[in-house]
C-alpha positions in Angstrom: 1.4 -50.3 33.4 0.4 -51.6 30.0 0.2 -49.6 26.8 -3.1 -48.0 25.8 -5.0 -48.9 22.6 -6.6 -46.1 20.6 -10.4 -46.0 20.7 -12.4 -48.5 22.8 -12.7 -46.0 25.6 -14.7 -46.5 28.7 -18.3 -45.5 28.7 -18.5 -42.0 30.3 -18.8 -42.1 34.1 -19.6 -45.9 34.4 -17.2 -46.3 37.3 -17.5 -42.9 39.0 -19.0 -42.9 42.5 -21.4 -40.1 43.1 -20.2 -37.0 44.9 -21.3 -37.7 48.5 -23.5 -35.4 50.6 -22.2 -35.0 54.1 -24.3 -36.5 56.8 -21.1 -37.9 58.3 -17.6 -36.4 58.4 -14.5 -38.2 59.6 -11.0 -36.9 60.2 -7.6 -38.6 60.1 -4.3 -37.1 61.1 -1.5 -37.5 58.6 2.3 -37.4 58.8 4.2 -34.1 58.3 5.6 -35.3 54.9 2.2 -36.5 53.6 0.6 -35.0 50.4 -2.7 -36.4 49.3 -2.1 -35.6 45.6 1.3 -37.2 45.6 0.1 -40.3 47.5 -2.9 -40.8 45.3 -1.3 -40.1 41.9 1.8 -42.2 42.6 0.5 -45.5 41.1 -1.9 -46.3 38.3 -4.5 -48.1 40.4 -5.9 -44.6 41.3 -7.3 -44.6 37.7 -9.1 -47.9 38.2 -12.7 -48.2 39.3 -14.2 -47.2 41.7 -11.5 -44.6 42.3 -12.0 -41.1 40.9 -9.4 -38.4 41.2 -10.6 -34.8 40.8 -7.6 -32.7 39.8 -9.4 -29.4 40.0 -10.4 -29.9 43.6 -7.5 -32.1 44.5 -9.8 -34.7 46.1 -10.4 -38.4 45.8 -13.9 -39.9 45.3 -14.3 -43.5 46.2 -16.8 -46.1 47.2 -15.9 -48.2 50.3 -17.4 -51.1 52.2 -19.3 -50.3 55.4 -21.0 -52.7 57.8 -22.4 -55.8 56.2 -20.7 -54.6 53.0 -23.1 -51.7 52.4 -21.6 -49.1 50.1 -20.3 -45.8 51.5 -19.4 -43.1 49.1 -16.6 -40.8 50.4 -14.9 -37.6 49.3 -11.4 -37.3 50.6 -9.5 -34.0 51.0 -6.5 -32.8 52.8 -6.3 -29.7 54.9 -2.9 -29.2 56.5 -2.1 -32.1 58.8 -5.5 -33.8 58.5 -7.6 -35.6 56.0 -11.4 -35.0 55.9 -13.7 -37.8 54.8 -17.2 -36.7 53.8 -19.5 -39.7 53.8 -22.9 -40.0 52.2 -24.5 -41.9 55.2 -24.4 -41.7 59.0 -21.9 -44.2 60.4 -21.9 -46.2 63.6 -18.6 -46.1 65.6 -17.5 -49.5 64.4 -18.3 -48.5 60.8 -16.3 -45.3 61.2 -13.3 -47.4 62.3 -13.7 -49.7 59.2 -13.8 -46.8 56.8 -10.8 -45.1 58.4 -8.9 -48.4 58.2 -9.5 -48.7 54.5 -8.4 -45.1 53.9 -5.2 -45.7 56.0 -4.4 -48.8 53.9 -5.0 -47.1 50.6 -2.7 -44.2 51.4 -0.2 -46.2 53.5 -0.5 -43.7 56.4 0.9 -46.1 58.9 4.0 -46.8 56.8 7.4 -45.6 58.2 9.4 -44.0 55.4 12.4 -42.9 57.5 14.8 -45.6 56.2 13.6 -45.1 52.6 14.2 -41.4 52.9 17.6 -42.0 54.4 18.4 -44.2 51.4 17.0 -41.7 48.9 17.1 -38.1 50.1 15.6 -36.9 46.7 12.4 -38.9 47.6 12.2 -37.1 50.9 12.3 -33.7 49.2 9.5 -34.8 47.0 7.5 -36.6 49.7 7.5 -39.7 47.5 7.1 -43.2 48.9 3.5 -44.0 49.7 2.4 -45.8 46.5 -1.4 -45.8 46.2 -3.1 -49.1 46.6 -6.6 -50.5 47.3 -8.5 -50.6 50.6 -8.3 -54.4 50.6 -5.7 -56.9 49.6 -8.4 -58.8 47.7 -9.0 -55.8 45.5 -5.2 -55.5 44.9 -5.0 -59.1 43.8 -7.9 -58.8 41.4 -6.5 -55.5 39.9 -3.1 -57.1 39.5 -4.6 -60.1 37.7 -6.4 -57.6 35.3 -3.2 -55.8 34.5 -1.3 -58.9 33.2 -0.9 -59.5 29.5 -3.4 -56.8 28.4 -3.5 -53.2 27.3 -4.2 -50.6 30.0 -7.4 -49.4 28.4 -8.8 -53.0 28.7 -7.6 -53.2 32.3 -9.6 -50.1 33.0 -12.7 -51.5 31.3 -12.5 -54.8 33.2 -12.4 -53.0 36.6 -15.2 -50.7 35.6 -17.4 -53.6 34.6 -16.5 -55.6 37.8 -17.8 -52.6 39.8 -20.9 -52.1 37.7 -21.9 -55.7 37.1 -21.1 -57.3 40.5 -20.2 -54.7 43.0 -23.2 -52.4 42.7 -20.9 -49.5 42.1 -18.3 -50.5 44.6 -15.5 -53.0 44.0 -16.7 -56.6 43.8 -16.3 -58.5 47.1 -15.2 -62.1 47.4 -18.7 -63.3 48.1 -20.1 -61.5 45.1 -17.6 -63.0 42.8 -17.8 -66.4 44.4 -21.5 -66.5 43.7 -21.1 -66.2 39.9 -19.6 -68.5 37.3 -16.5 -68.0 35.2 -18.7 -68.0 32.1 -20.9 -65.2 33.5 -17.9 -63.2 34.6 -16.2 -63.6 31.3 -19.3 -62.5 29.4 -20.3 -59.5 31.7 -16.8 -58.2 32.5 -14.7 -59.1 29.4 -12.0 -60.6 31.5 -11.2 -63.5 29.2 -9.2 -66.4 30.5 -8.9 -64.5 33.9 -12.5 -65.4 34.7 -11.6 -68.9 36.0 -8.7 -67.4 38.1 -10.8 -64.6 39.6 -13.8 -66.8 40.5 -11.5 -69.6 41.8 -9.7 -67.1 44.1 -13.0 -65.6 45.4 -14.3 -69.1 46.2 -11.1 -70.2 48.0 -11.2 -66.9 50.0 -14.9 -67.4 51.0 -14.3 -71.0 51.8 -11.5 -70.1 54.1 -8.9 -71.9 52.0 -6.9 -68.7 51.5 -6.6 -66.3 54.4 -5.8 -62.9 52.8 -5.2 -61.4 56.3 -2.2 -63.7 56.6 -0.4 -61.8 53.8 -0.8 -58.5 55.6 0.9 -59.6 58.9 3.7 -57.0 59.5 6.2 -59.7 60.4 5.9 -61.7 57.1 9.2 -62.1 55.3 9.2 -61.2 51.6 10.4 -64.6 50.5 7.6 -66.4 52.3 5.1 -64.0 50.8 6.5 -64.6 47.3 6.3 -68.4 47.8 2.7 -68.2 49.1 1.6 -65.8 46.3 3.0 -68.1 43.6 0.8 -70.9 44.9 -2.3 -68.9 43.9 -3.6 -69.9 40.5 -2.9 -67.1 38.0 -0.2 -65.4 40.0 3.3 -65.6 38.3 6.6 -63.9 39.1 5.5 -60.5 37.8 2.2 -60.5 39.6 3.8 -61.8 42.8 6.5 -59.0 42.8 3.8 -56.4 42.2 1.7 -57.7 45.1 4.7 -57.8 47.4 5.2 -54.0 46.8 1.5 -53.5 47.4 2.1 -55.3 50.7 5.0 -52.9 51.5 7.9 -55.1 50.5 10.0 -53.6 47.7 12.8 -56.2 47.4 11.6 -57.6 44.0 11.2 -55.8 40.7 8.1 -56.5 38.7 9.8 -56.6 35.3 7.6 -56.3 32.2 7.8 -54.5 28.8 7.4 -51.1 30.5 10.4 -51.8 32.9 12.5 -52.9 29.9 11.5 -49.9 27.8 12.4 -47.5 30.6 15.7 -49.1 31.3 16.7 -49.3 27.6 15.8 -45.7 27.1 17.8 -44.7 30.2 21.0 -46.4 28.9 20.2 -45.5 25.3 20.1 -49.0 23.8 17.9 -50.8 21.3 15.4 -53.5 22.2 16.9 -57.0 22.3 16.3 -59.1 19.2 16.1 -62.6 20.7 14.7 -64.5 23.7 18.2 -65.1 25.0 18.9 -61.4 24.8 15.7 -60.6 26.6 16.7 -63.0 29.5 20.1 -61.3 29.7 18.4 -57.9 29.7 16.2 -58.9 32.7 19.3 -60.1 34.6 21.0 -56.8 33.8 18.0 -54.8 35.0 18.0 -56.8 38.3 21.7 -56.1 38.7 21.3 -52.4 37.9 18.7 -51.9 40.7 20.3 -54.3 43.2 22.2 -51.4 44.7 19.0 -50.3 46.2 18.7 -53.5 48.3 15.3 -53.9 49.9 14.0 -50.7 48.1 14.6 -51.9 44.5 11.0 -51.4 43.4 10.6 -48.0 45.1 13.8 -46.7 43.6 12.7 -47.9 40.1 9.3 -46.4 40.5 10.6 -43.1 41.8 12.9 -42.9 38.8 10.0 -43.7 36.5 7.7 -41.3 38.3 10.2 -38.4 37.9 10.6 -39.1 34.2 6.9 -39.1 33.7 6.3 -35.8 35.5 9.2 -34.2 33.7 7.6 -34.9 30.3 3.9 -34.7 31.1 3.6 -32.5 34.2 2.3 -33.3 37.6 -0.1 -36.3 37.5 -2.3 -34.8 40.2 -2.9 -31.7 38.0 -3.9 -33.4 34.8 -4.8 -37.1 35.2 -8.6 -37.0 35.1 -10.9 -39.2 33.0 -10.0 -37.9 29.5 -6.3 -38.7 30.2 -6.7 -42.0 32.0 -6.2 -44.3 29.0 -2.8 -42.8 28.3 -1.5 -43.3 31.8 1.3 -45.6 30.6 5.0 -45.1 30.0 4.5 -46.3 26.4 2.7 -43.1 25.7 5.8 -41.0 26.5 7.5 -42.0 23.3 11.0 -41.0 24.4 10.7 -42.6 27.8 9.9 -46.1 29.1 
């Protein structure tokens, strides 16, 4: 996550989906180790539009895509071994399946954590391993592009405006973004140089030149995913590693200023003074987490997550809109 900038806060409630009425209610079974608050508040994308976490009621409000991309507002709660989805519209059977699929993807309910728990028993005790993500890989890619080289508060603003200006309250679809121009996107959503990359990606997706479903195939190897991601304009090593973990592959670290800050604080060392020192530091960080093998990213994030909660309390209890701009390790001061 990127550091926050004082002031320049989001306009109140611009990205909040309405609390749905309940003409349709769905139910999804969850694994024994599943906790909705832990799963949602495990990764900063839960604070990006159109997600809204309600810490008082321990529920997630979110707008999803129904049939023909109509917007469905949901309220998601956990009761024992089941999730309850309250939807604001009646749903056909196929549409019910589409909504459930999106929720399962967001919360990684189909992910087998047994090997991760064997590797890290402390994570088993905490029920940690299902890092929150988006209901579609396209949304994950766009959100990753909006986190690069920018302060967290500006990332939040970009995503809020993408929902408001192009998504009608939901997250913008490839067709909606392909239909605009980079100049319009830059002006309306304040995405800067990212406008060309976002519109270009949306157009390549709608034209069939990039098949996003290919990336989600369960038998893809992480190295072929990295190679394919790096071919997408605007995706560098940091973004590719981040997207791999969002696809369920944790072999690569997404090293940025936050990773370095966390590691240097952990080993009690000062920031490097030169570019050469910085490169050596990145290699050192890679070596430090290499012992976790294919779970490098998860191990790093679990370490970061524990440090965060030790100093700021449970995220699920406090991270609502007033705190959202400070959801960054830079705000801890004594941590990463």
